[in-house]
C-alpha positions as CSV (number, residue, x, y, z in Angstrom):
1,M,95.2,76.9,151.9
2,T,98.9,77.6,152.8
3,V,101.9,74.9,152.6
4,S,104.9,76.4,154.3
5,L,108.1,74.7,153.1
6,P,111.7,75.4,154.7
7,L,113.8,76.9,151.9
8,V,116.2,74.0,152.6
9,F,113.6,71.8,152.3
10,V,113.3,72.6,148.6
11,L,116.8,73.1,147.8
12,G,117.6,69.7,148.7
13,V,115.1,68.4,146.1
14,I,116.3,70.3,143.7
15,A,119.6,69.0,144.1
16,W,118.1,65.5,144.5
17,A,116.8,66.1,141.1
18,A,119.6,67.5,139.6
19,I,121.9,64.7,140.7
20,K,118.9,62.0,139.9
21,F,117.9,63.6,136.1
22,L,120.6,65.8,134.9
23,G,123.5,63.2,135.6
24,I,125.1,65.4,138.1
25,R,127.9,63.9,140.1
26,L,127.3,63.6,143.6
27,W,130.8,65.2,145.2
28,V,129.5,68.5,142.4
29,A,126.5,68.4,144.6
30,V,128.6,68.5,147.8
31,V,131.5,70.7,146.4
32,I,128.3,73.1,145.8
33,A,127.2,72.7,149.1
34,L,130.4,73.4,151.1
35,F,130.9,76.9,148.9
36,G,127.9,77.8,150.2
37,F,129.2,77.2,154.0
38,W,131.8,78.7,153.7
39,L,130.4,81.6,151.5
40,S,128.1,82.1,154.6
41,Q,130.9,83.2,156.7
42,T,132.0,86.3,154.7
43,F,130.9,89.8,154.5
44,L,128.7,89.1,151.0
45,A,126.4,86.6,153.6
46,P,124.2,89.5,154.8
47,A,123.2,90.1,150.8
48,I,122.8,86.9,150.2
49,E,120.1,86.3,153.0
50,S,118.3,90.1,151.3
51,G,118.6,88.6,148.0
52,T,116.9,85.7,148.9
53,R,114.3,87.0,151.1
54,S,113.7,89.0,148.5
55,G,113.3,86.5,146.0
56,V,110.8,84.5,148.4
57,D,108.3,87.7,148.8
58,V,108.6,88.2,145.4
59,I,107.7,84.6,144.6
60,D,105.3,84.5,147.7
61,G,103.5,87.5,146.8
62,T,103.8,89.7,150.3
63,N,105.8,92.6,150.6
64,R,107.0,93.9,153.8
């Protein structure tokens, strides 16, 4: 059985767990999220996307 979850949902659950169980402050999580949005508008965005896709493929066990 295959379960498909969006990466944003998985990262949201990780952020919630970090706030709830690790004591990370909400404003720190917001700053990190904003940094991600700002970083996506730079020249590094294609490299980050490619690295993320490769990491997911490795975890998934698929090779494209």
